[in-house]
C-alpha positions, 0 to 999 in steps of 0.5 A, a space after each residue: 499499499 502506497 503512502 498516504 500521508 504525502 497525499 493526505 498532507 497534499 490536499 490539507 496544506 492547499 487550503 487557505 493559510 494552513 500550517 503542519 505542525 507536529 502535535 501529540 507526535 503526529 503531522 496536525 494540519 491547524 487553520 487557527 485550530 486543528 480541522 485534521 490530525 493524522 494517526 499512523 497506528 496512534 490508537 491502535 494498529 491502523 493508520 488513519 485520520 482524524 478529522 472535523 465534520 459537519 453536524 450529524 456527518 459522523 453518525 451517518 458516515 460510521 453508521 453507513 460504512 463502518 469499514 471506512 469511517 470510525 468513532 476518534 477517541 477524544 473528539 469523537 464526542 464533539 462529532 469529528 470523523 475518523 477516516 481509515 488510510 488502510 483501506 481501499 481510498 477514494 480520494 475525491 471522497 477523503 479531498 470533500 471530507 478534508 474540506 468540510 473539516 476545514 470549513 467547519 473550523 477555519 474563519 468565515 473568511 477563509 471559508 468565502 476564498 474556497 467558494 470564489 
């Protein structure tokens, strides 16, 4: 399997004013606050990322596709979504999830730049 980190990093850093920092030993992307966190065997033996998600998205996606999505520890109670990266991936869908996470966290003036 190809390392998914470079592709995830490219999706995150293509968004306005995003910074990558290491947080809890993992690459993490910020737009003032965290919107995506990489999880390389962080709490289990799998590779994933955790991201902010619109209200109801976590429940809907985990319920429909538990092989691809999960409720991550710590931030799952706030509606964040976990996405397994060690399964066949639809990168167009992942790009949408990253953009949704950005929209959920970024200031409105930055979100407006996505819609230009």
